N, C-alpha and C positions, 0 to 999 in steps of 0.2 A: 528783315527778320530772320533769325537763324532757323535751321531745319533739323529735326531729330527723327531718326527712324526707330520705332519701337518694334522689336522682333518678338514674335509669339510662337509658341510651340504648335505643331499640328498633331502631336501624339494624342490618341484618344483612350489609351489604356496604359497601365503600368506594366512592368516586366513580368509580373506573376498573374496578370489578368484578375487580380483580387476584386471580388464583388463588394468589399467594404473599404472604407477609407477613414483615416483619422484626420480631422480638421482641427486647426488651432482655433477653438471657439472663443470669440470675443467680438466686440465692436472694433472696427478698424482703428478707432482713435485711442482706445484704452485696452490693449491686448492683455488678457488674463492668462493664467496657466491651466485653465480647464480644458481637458481633451474630450472631444465629442466624436463618436463613431457613427458614421452615416451609412445607410444601405444604398450606396451609390458608388459609381466609379470615381477614381481619383480626380480631384480638381486639377486638371493638367495646366490650366491657366489660372493662377491664383488671383482672384478679383482685386484685392486691395493693392497688389503689387503692380497692377496696371493703372487703377483709378487714381491712387494718390500721386504718383509722379506725373500722370497726365495733367491733373489740374494744377500742379505746381508750374508746369512748363507751358501749357496751352495758351495762357494769356500773353506769352512772350515769344513763342516759337511755333513754327508750322510743324505738325506731327503727322507722319505717315505710319501705317501699320504694314507689316510683312510677316510671312510665315512660310515654311517649306511648301505647303500645299496651297497657299494663297487665301482666298476669301473665307470669312467666317471661321476663324480658329476656334477649337472646342473649349467650352467651359462647362463644368458640371453644375446642374441646377441645385444640387444640394449645397454647394458652397455659396450660391447666390442667396439662399435662405439664411445661411449663417451670418451674412453681413447685411441683412435687410434693414437693420437699424442704423447703419452707418450712412451719413448724408452723402459723402463723396462716392461711395460704392453704388448707392441707389441712383444717384445722379448720373453716374457713368452708364448704367444699364438703360436709363431712360433717355439719354442724350442722343438726339437725332443726328448730330454731327458724328458722334462716336459710332453709332449704328451704321452710318453710311461708310465711314472709314473702314470698319471691320468687314462690311459686306463687299468692299472693293479692295481689301487687303491684297497686296502684291505677292506673287511668288518670289522667294528669295532669288530664284534664277532669273528674274526679270528686273532686278535692281542692281545698282552698283554703288560704290561709295560716293559717287558724284550725283546720286539721286536720279539717275537715268534708268530707263528700261534697258534690257539687253539690246545689242545692235539690231537683231531681227525684229523684236517687238517695237523698238524705237522707230525704225524706218518705216514699218508697216502701219503703225498706229499713232505715232507721236512726232511726226516729222516737223510739225509747227510748234512743238513744245519741248525744247531741249532740256528742260528741267533745271534744277539748282543743286548746288553742292549740299550734301548733308554735313552738318557740323558735329553730329554725335550719333552713336548707335547705342540703344539701350535694350537689354535683354530682360524681359519680364519673367518672373519665377513660376512656381508650380513644379510638380515633379516631371512634367513633360520634357523640358529641355535636357534632362539627364537621359531621356530615352531617345530623342531624335536629333536635337541640335548638336549634341556632343560629338556625334559621328557623321553628321551631314557634310559632305565635301564642299557643297555650294556655300553653306553657312561658314565653314572654316575659311574658305577663300575670301568671302566678303568681309568677315570680321578682321582677317589679317590685313586686308587692304585699308580698312579704317585705321587700325592700330599703327600700321607702318607709315601712314600718312600723317600721324601725329594727332589724329582726331580723337575726341572723347570716346572711349570704349567702356561702356558701363553695364552693370548687371546687378540684380538683387536676388537674394535667397537662393533658389536653385538656378537662377539665371546664369551665374558664372559657369555652369556646366556647358553652356553654349560656347564658352571661350577656351575649353580645355585643349582643343586641338589647334588653337590659333598661335601663330608664330610671328616673331619680329623679323626684321630685314635679314638677320643672320641665321634664320631658321630655328631659333631657340623659342621655347615656350614663353609667352608673354608673362607668365607667372614666375619664371625663373628669376630669383633674386628680388622679387617684388613683394611688398606687403599687400595682402589681400584678405578678403573674408568671403563668407558664403554660409549656407545652411550648415550648422555644426553637427558633429556626430551625436552629441547629446540631444539636440532637437529632433534629429531623425529617429533616434531611439524612442523619444517620448511620443512621437506621433505614430510609432509602430510601423514604419515604412522601410526599414532596413532591407528587408527581403524583396522589396518591390522596385529597387533601383540597382543598376549594374555596378555602381560604385558610390561610396560616400564622398561627398564633395570636399569636406575638410581634408580627408586623407588624400584625395586626388590632387588638391592644390599643393599639399606638402610634397607629394611624390614628384611633382613637376618643378620643385625647387622654390616654391612660394613660401613666403613668411606669413603663415596663417595667423590671423588675429580674430578675436571674438569678444563679445561683451562679457562682463564679469559674471552675469547670470544668463541662463538660457532665455531666449525671447526678448532680451534687451536690445535696444536699437544700437547698431554699430555700423559706421560707414568708414571705409578706408580709401584714401586717394594716394596713389603712387604714380607720378608722371601722368600719363593720359589714361591709366587704368583706374576705374572707379568701381568699387564693389560694396554691396550692402548685405548684411548677414541674414535677414529674416523679414517677415511682413512688417514688423515695426520700423524697419529701416527704409521702407519704400518712399515715404514722404521725404525723409532726410536726404536720401540719395538724389531725389529730384531737386532738392534745394542745392546740393553740391554741384549738380550738372548746370543748374541755372546760374550759379555763381561763376562757373567756369566759362559759360557762354557770354558773360559780361553784358547782360541786357537789363 
């Protein structure tokens, strides 16, 4: 069975420490364009962007979770309420397997592209469990990846190893922010000359979060030489595959990018 590493943010607040957050209010299955402002911190890990791909892939692949800080990556309770009517989102929150995986999520510094803990952790705790190769890495969205994963040297090294090994390197919504420092074997950005997508400038403007992030993802991809693509209308599903780089534009793209990864895994 193939193995996929889901990477989640450890960021617990946005750039501005804003006490309010705009959420894209909708059921995860039928996203609408109604914007809701919640008196809560930003949903740094956006629920449907983890839940939808997880349930596409879980029946066919082993899934591990990891984040810069390790166990229990943050998620805002306000966003949980926004998606309480969505079956997959509510299932994800109640799923004992998911809870266990999140509670034991690895630190990025403890994993490698081969699915092993770092040498120190491996020899001290896992001498009888050499692990298995990961076939893909997937970056969950939410504004958090723009804050921490984009500049985390451990993350950049890990993702570069995945990409340079020809493994599926995937991300959805703000998740591609976790890849902006990643390079190919020649030291060039993995976005250079590649078709890719991610949360659009128009979508960021609509949710009122432009000042809460250090850069706009659409602009960043273009600045790195990427051929940015997006759906005809904001919030429309859009997935781009170029070589082993897989990107999805927004929450509506979470399930479809899971399907694209599944297809590539050939299971």
